[in-house]
C-alpha angles and dihedrals in degrees: 000000000000108000117246090212116048112257122194135185105233103179146307150183138246137193121218108270104236140178139114114000091019111118097228094049109111114223133151093279094043110112088233094052110132093022105057133031136208116264113273126237089253094050094048091048092048093048097055095040092053092038091052091053090047092050092060096035101244136134117243088248092068093070113099097192139359139203134196120203110208135147114191108008089135094057105037097036105014088240128126126153090072097168093065089044090060093051088057089071096080136006088231089072090059108137094001111136110248123174134191115228123204126189104137112255090348092064093108093048092050088050088057090048091051089049091054091048089050091058090047085055094054108273116136107195118027126180115214119190137169129194142170138172114197104160100088095084133047122259099268095046089047090049090055089049092050090047087075084082089068127056093283096199093048103034112024093091095059091093137330083256095053100178099044087050092050091052091044084057088053090048087054096049093044094050092048095045096047101030096242133133127235091246084070088078092060092091089059092051095046091047091054093051093044091054093046091053086065092047116082091195095056122114091224096037091128098042125087124201117180124208090253092050089050093050099053130068109230142153087272093043106033134175094238109175120119090213098096094204093052100035096088092055099065139046130188089256092059091065133086122242127268094232139172116218148109142223135190135187134190115233117197141183116219089269090049092054088058088057094059121108093211143352101050089130090061094059116138116202122232102224097181139352119192132182124197131176136195130199112283113250094014120103115171096195122011090201093063137054098218098168093055088046089055092048092048095049092055093046094050090046095051095047095040092238137122135200090276091064090060114101099172134015140198108201134179104256100171085152129011092255089056093064092052092048093045092053089054095045090050091051098245089132139351124280112288094021099090097097092045089052089062095042089054092053094243091132099046125105089266097042135103093261112020112204130197093357094182094051102275124232092311095064108000084056138242117248089171103224093042099049098086092048092045089054091058093045092049089054089045087056096042093050089050095046093244101128098096113198093015096043114132114243090213093074095226123214102184130050143169133215126198117184116182129200120206118333093344089298095130125030136178119191119189128187118202130185133188109213 
């Protein structure tokens, strides 16, 4: 909904997103293995909440309320109660109400929505963070943990890698419905990696994937699902990254902006923030993202915008098919045209509607609870011209975030404007 009290994003902080194939990720073949460790969930969280305060020049005591987006801290890190964990970052946070928000892969977006609501209720300065560490377990154990974002009893058995199989199912449905082939998704993948190669914080900053490599199954890019009927519909390159990382932003009312020590001139207004949910385990049409479409419809209506007003987008590309479906759900093209949109270059840094300018979930990375917060922070940076080598030359003023949880069962759509 459109806020009744004006809400702005004033600043923030982000860690690099790291994991397998990132040069700083410590694993058994890394030269620093045994002498260094990857950052812990607590370290990542503290780094961004303190960094966000520093970015806008405030003491921790200025914050009225805080939120932490996180999905599976208890499983990967044996750590819940993350609101109080954030408070431990600085004595100035003592007695400040901080709350952990969980909504699968939409946890970060829901934390943003909670921050907007808090300002409507009278808070002036709200710190919204998101964090996830997923590198503590092997891929199959991690896939089982992440399957809790689906209806576990109904859907876990589809494949040992539940979510890749669920989105292979969407690819199959989309290709049959619109008479396209899976190779049509390759431009989406290649664009993600090309953008990430310009982004020093991206998980896959040092990895290149060409359109041809993304289109072909190979030893380096296998179809890996056990489910024989779904196996041909998804390759490794179609998947987002299993990443560790964190991000935080400072949300302010107009009075809150006046309290900042610096950066008030960078403020980006949240024109609308809409949340929609669908029944878990029940998708009416695998070739549509109806929940995201519903959330976008409410956001557009409440702000008085439509898809033609959007100049840059951050969408939830947990798999390559997701970006195509998201672009259709947000109205950037008609149904069945999402793959062609990327093939035509419309979603590139130079295109008419740049999408996932820093690499998206596929190449920037996907530390689950941090993703929705990162999307908002990325738009804040684009709208302020702060994105360095991947900054848009068009100087955008309006953007949209779409953060999805599960198989499009929870969606948060946020509209931002730099005035």
